[in-house]
MARGU-685752 format. One record per residue (C-alpha): x, y, z; residue in one letter. Coordinates in steps of 0.25 Angstrom, whole numbers, plus 5000, padded with zeros to 4 digits. Layout:
N
+------+------+------+---+
!    X !    Y !    Z ! r !
+------+------+------+---+
!    X !    Y !    Z ! a !
...
+------+------+------+---+
//
This chain:
239
+------+------+------+---+
!    X !    Y !    Z ! r !
+------+------+------+---+
! 4534 ! 5044 ! 4842 ! m !
! 4545 ! 5033 ! 4841 ! e !
! 4544 ! 5022 ! 4850 ! l !
! 4556 ! 5014 ! 4855 ! t !
! 4557 ! 5001 ! 4861 ! d !
! 4562 ! 5001 ! 4875 ! p !
! 4569 ! 4987 ! 4873 ! r !
! 4576 ! 4993 ! 4861 ! a !
! 4582 ! 5004 ! 4870 ! e !
! 4586 ! 4994 ! 4881 ! n !
! 4593 ! 4986 ! 4870 ! m !
! 4600 ! 4998 ! 4865 ! e !
! 4605 ! 5002 ! 4879 ! d !
! 4609 ! 4987 ! 4881 ! e !
! 4617 ! 4988 ! 4868 ! d !
! 4624 ! 5001 ! 4872 ! e !
! 4627 ! 4995 ! 4886 ! d !
! 4632 ! 4983 ! 4880 ! g !
! 4641 ! 4990 ! 4871 ! y !
! 4647 ! 4998 ! 4882 ! i !
! 4650 ! 4986 ! 4890 ! m !
! 4656 ! 4979 ! 4879 ! m !
! 4665 ! 4991 ! 4876 ! s !
! 4669 ! 4991 ! 4890 ! i !
! 4672 ! 4976 ! 4890 ! q !
! 4680 ! 4978 ! 4877 ! q !
! 4689 ! 4989 ! 4882 ! q !
! 4691 ! 4981 ! 4895 ! t !
! 4695 ! 4969 ! 4887 ! s !
! 4704 ! 4977 ! 4878 ! i !
! 4711 ! 4983 ! 4891 ! k !
! 4712 ! 4969 ! 4896 ! g !
! 4718 ! 4964 ! 4884 ! l !
! 4728 ! 4975 ! 4883 ! a !
! 4732 ! 4973 ! 4897 ! g !
! 4734 ! 4958 ! 4894 ! s !
! 4742 ! 4962 ! 4882 ! e !
! 4752 ! 4970 ! 4891 ! r !
! 4752 ! 4958 ! 4901 ! g !
! 4754 ! 4959 ! 4916 ! p !
! 4767 ! 4965 ! 4922 ! r !
! 4778 ! 4955 ! 4921 ! t !
! 4787 ! 4951 ! 4933 ! p !
! 4799 ! 4957 ! 4926 ! s !
! 4793 ! 4971 ! 4926 ! s !
! 4790 ! 4969 ! 4941 ! l !
! 4804 ! 4965 ! 4945 ! w !
! 4812 ! 4976 ! 4938 ! r !
! 4810 ! 4986 ! 4949 ! p !
! 4813 ! 4975 ! 4959 ! v !
! 4826 ! 4971 ! 4952 ! a !
! 4830 ! 4985 ! 4951 ! l !
! 4829 ! 4988 ! 4966 ! a !
! 4836 ! 4975 ! 4969 ! l !
! 4848 ! 4979 ! 4959 ! l !
! 4849 ! 4992 ! 4966 ! v !
! 4849 ! 4986 ! 4980 ! l !
! 4860 ! 4976 ! 4975 ! c !
! 4869 ! 4987 ! 4970 ! l !
! 4867 ! 4995 ! 4983 ! l !
! 4871 ! 4982 ! 4991 ! s !
! 4883 ! 4980 ! 4982 ! l !
! 4888 ! 4994 ! 4984 ! s !
! 4887 ! 4992 ! 4999 ! g !
! 4894 ! 4979 ! 4999 ! v !
! 4906 ! 4986 ! 4991 ! v !
! 4906 ! 4998 ! 5000 ! t !
! 4907 ! 4989 ! 5012 ! l !
! 4917 ! 4980 ! 5006 ! g !
! 4926 ! 4992 ! 5003 ! t !
! 4925 ! 4997 ! 5018 ! m !
! 4928 ! 4983 ! 5023 ! i !
! 4941 ! 4982 ! 5014 ! i !
! 4945 ! 4996 ! 5018 ! r !
! 4943 ! 4994 ! 5033 ! q !
! 4954 ! 4984 ! 5036 ! p !
! 4964 ! 4993 ! 5028 ! n !
! 4960 ! 5005 ! 5036 ! h !
! 4961 ! 4997 ! 5049 ! v !
! 4975 ! 4992 ! 5045 ! a !
! 4979 ! 5006 ! 5042 ! i !
! 4974 ! 5011 ! 5056 ! q !
! 4981 ! 4999 ! 5062 ! d !
! 4994 ! 5002 ! 5055 ! g !
! 4994 ! 5016 ! 5059 ! n !
! 4991 ! 5012 ! 5074 ! v !
! 5003 ! 5002 ! 5073 ! s !
! 5012 ! 5012 ! 5068 ! e !
! 5008 ! 5022 ! 5078 ! t !
! 5011 ! 5012 ! 5089 ! l !
! 5024 ! 5008 ! 5083 ! q !
! 5029 ! 5023 ! 5083 ! q !
! 5025 ! 5024 ! 5098 ! l !
! 5032 ! 5011 ! 5101 ! a !
! 5045 ! 5015 ! 5094 ! r !
! 5045 ! 5028 ! 5102 ! r !
! 5043 ! 5021 ! 5115 ! l !
! 5053 ! 5010 ! 5111 ! c !
! 5063 ! 5021 ! 5108 ! q !
! 5062 ! 5027 ! 5121 ! e !
! 5063 ! 5013 ! 5128 ! l !
! 5076 ! 5010 ! 5120 ! v !
! 5082 ! 5023 ! 5123 ! s !
! 5080 ! 5021 ! 5138 ! k !
! 5082 ! 5006 ! 5139 ! t !
! 5093 ! 5000 ! 5131 ! k !
! 5089 ! 4987 ! 5123 ! g !
! 5074 ! 4989 ! 5126 ! h !
! 5066 ! 4977 ! 5121 ! k !
! 5057 ! 4986 ! 5112 ! c !
! 5069 ! 4990 ! 5103 ! n !
! 5066 ! 4984 ! 5089 ! p !
! 5081 ! 4985 ! 5085 ! c !
! 5091 ! 4974 ! 5086 ! s !
! 5102 ! 4984 ! 5086 ! s !
! 5097 ! 4990 ! 5099 ! l !
! 5098 ! 5004 ! 5093 ! k !
! 5084 ! 5009 ! 5091 ! y !
! 5079 ! 5024 ! 5088 ! h !
! 5067 ! 5030 ! 5082 ! q !
! 5062 ! 5017 ! 5076 ! g !
! 5076 ! 5013 ! 5070 ! n !
! 5086 ! 5003 ! 5073 ! c !
! 5101 ! 5006 ! 5073 ! y !
! 5112 ! 4996 ! 5071 ! l !
! 5127 ! 5001 ! 5074 ! l !
! 5137 ! 4992 ! 5068 ! s !
! 5151 ! 4993 ! 5074 ! h !
! 5159 ! 4986 ! 5062 ! r !
! 5166 ! 4995 ! 5052 ! n !
! 5160 ! 4993 ! 5038 ! r !
! 5160 ! 5001 ! 5025 ! t !
! 5148 ! 5009 ! 5022 ! w !
! 5143 ! 4998 ! 5012 ! e !
! 5146 ! 4987 ! 5022 ! d !
! 5138 ! 4994 ! 5032 ! s !
! 5126 ! 4995 ! 5023 ! r !
! 5127 ! 4980 ! 5021 ! t !
! 5128 ! 4977 ! 5036 ! y !
! 5116 ! 4986 ! 5039 ! c !
! 5108 ! 4979 ! 5029 ! a !
! 5112 ! 4965 ! 5034 ! s !
! 5106 ! 4969 ! 5048 ! k !
! 5093 ! 4974 ! 5041 ! n !
! 5097 ! 4988 ! 5043 ! y !
! 5102 ! 5000 ! 5034 ! v !
! 5113 ! 5010 ! 5037 ! m !
! 5108 ! 5022 ! 5045 ! l !
! 5100 ! 5033 ! 5039 ! k !
! 5099 ! 5045 ! 5047 ! v !
! 5085 ! 5051 ! 5046 ! d !
! 5086 ! 5063 ! 5055 ! n !
! 5095 ! 5070 ! 5065 ! k !
! 5088 ! 5063 ! 5077 ! e !
! 5093 ! 5050 ! 5072 ! e !
! 5107 ! 5055 ! 5069 ! l !
! 5107 ! 5060 ! 5083 ! a !
! 5103 ! 5046 ! 5088 ! y !
! 5114 ! 5039 ! 5080 ! i !
! 5124 ! 5049 ! 5085 ! n !
! 5120 ! 5045 ! 5100 ! r !
! 5122 ! 5030 ! 5097 ! n !
! 5135 ! 5029 ! 5090 ! t !
! 5148 ! 5037 ! 5089 ! n !
! 5155 ! 5029 ! 5078 ! k !
! 5156 ! 5031 ! 5064 ! i !
! 5145 ! 5023 ! 5057 ! r !
! 5141 ! 5022 ! 5042 ! w !
! 5126 ! 5027 ! 5039 ! i !
! 5118 ! 5024 ! 5027 ! g !
! 5122 ! 5037 ! 5019 ! l !
! 5130 ! 5037 ! 5007 ! s !
! 5132 ! 5043 ! 4993 ! r !
! 5136 ! 5039 ! 4979 ! r !
! 5146 ! 5051 ! 4976 ! a !
! 5150 ! 5064 ! 4982 ! i !
! 5140 ! 5071 ! 4974 ! d !
! 5128 ! 5061 ! 4977 ! s !
! 5118 ! 5063 ! 4989 ! p !
! 5120 ! 5056 ! 5002 ! w !
! 5110 ! 5045 ! 5003 ! m !
! 5105 ! 5035 ! 5013 ! w !
! 5105 ! 5020 ! 5011 ! e !
! 5090 ! 5021 ! 5008 ! d !
! 5092 ! 5030 ! 4996 ! g !
! 5087 ! 5043 ! 5003 ! s !
! 5096 ! 5056 ! 5002 ! v !
! 5102 ! 5062 ! 5014 ! l !
! 5094 ! 5074 ! 5020 ! a !
! 5103 ! 5086 ! 5019 ! t !
! 5098 ! 5092 ! 5032 ! d !
! 5101 ! 5079 ! 5040 ! l !
! 5116 ! 5080 ! 5042 ! f !
! 5128 ! 5084 ! 5035 ! q !
! 5138 ! 5074 ! 5030 ! i !
! 5153 ! 5076 ! 5033 ! s !
! 5163 ! 5074 ! 5022 ! g !
! 5152 ! 5074 ! 5011 ! d !
! 5160 ! 5081 ! 5001 ! g !
! 5172 ! 5071 ! 5002 ! e !
! 5174 ! 5061 ! 4990 ! a !
! 5172 ! 5046 ! 4993 ! n !
! 5164 ! 5048 ! 5005 ! r !
! 5150 ! 5043 ! 5001 ! h !
! 5146 ! 5036 ! 5014 ! c !
! 5142 ! 5042 ! 5027 ! a !
! 5144 ! 5038 ! 5042 ! f !
! 5139 ! 5044 ! 5055 ! f !
! 5148 ! 5049 ! 5066 ! h !
! 5146 ! 5058 ! 5078 ! n !
! 5133 ! 5063 ! 5073 ! g !
! 5138 ! 5066 ! 5059 ! k !
! 5138 ! 5060 ! 5045 ! i !
! 5151 ! 5058 ! 5038 ! q !
! 5154 ! 5054 ! 5023 ! a !
! 5164 ! 5043 ! 5022 ! a !
! 5170 ! 5033 ! 5012 ! d !
! 5161 ! 5022 ! 5011 ! c !
! 5172 ! 5012 ! 5012 ! q !
! 5176 ! 5016 ! 5026 ! e !
! 5172 ! 5007 ! 5037 ! s !
! 5163 ! 5011 ! 5049 ! y !
! 5152 ! 5005 ! 5058 ! p !
! 5138 ! 5007 ! 5052 ! t !
! 5125 ! 5011 ! 5058 ! l !
! 5112 ! 5003 ! 5053 ! c !
! 5098 ! 5007 ! 5054 ! e !
! 5084 ! 5000 ! 5053 ! s !
! 5070 ! 5003 ! 5056 ! v !
! 5066 ! 4997 ! 5069 ! g !
! 5054 ! 4987 ! 5069 ! g !
! 5041 ! 4989 ! 5076 ! n !
! 5041 ! 4990 ! 5091 ! i !
! 5034 ! 4979 ! 5099 ! k !
! 5025 ! 4986 ! 5108 ! i !
! 5026 ! 4975 ! 5119 ! d !
! 5041 ! 4977 ! 5120 ! l !
! 5039 ! 4992 ! 5124 ! l !
! 5034 ! 4987 ! 5138 ! l !
+------+------+------+---+
//
């Protein structure tokens, strides 16, 4: 029977335990060394998400500022357009009211025309001096007027009520086969009125008489009829 020394057994246990402890310590040291080799997380790696978030907020803020600025820039124009529409509407009403007052009260103070003849927003100047068609055109221009252009039959009826003389109007043509044109370059509407003497030679200017339009020689002398767009009506003069 083999005898063993208990102290030897204890020493073997101690050696085994010591080896285990040393192994654990060595592994822990290795892990620690590996961790120290990687090093702690640097500040730059921590700020990257924060910087990205701040960048997104800045972009959103910039977009909001641009949108708000666009609204501010457009708003005055929109208000100006609205104010312009309101002003024009008021002027249309003022012209109608002034027209009624002028038709009932001669020389009413709301009349924007120095010539006293006011109708549908237009001023009319009746010259009594005889002139050629071209001289009549020059005369109207000197008064900041143009020779009459008849826009509709209602205006033609108004002119007929206010004069019984032959008067040059702003209608002429270059030749017998050319179209009749107004002083502003527009062509005469064929359904507005007929021109008497249209087919006769050397009659390239037109005058108004007794509600009709007559072709005539441009060198003949007649009084003229000038026209101008009336200015804005002063609201306080309507009262």
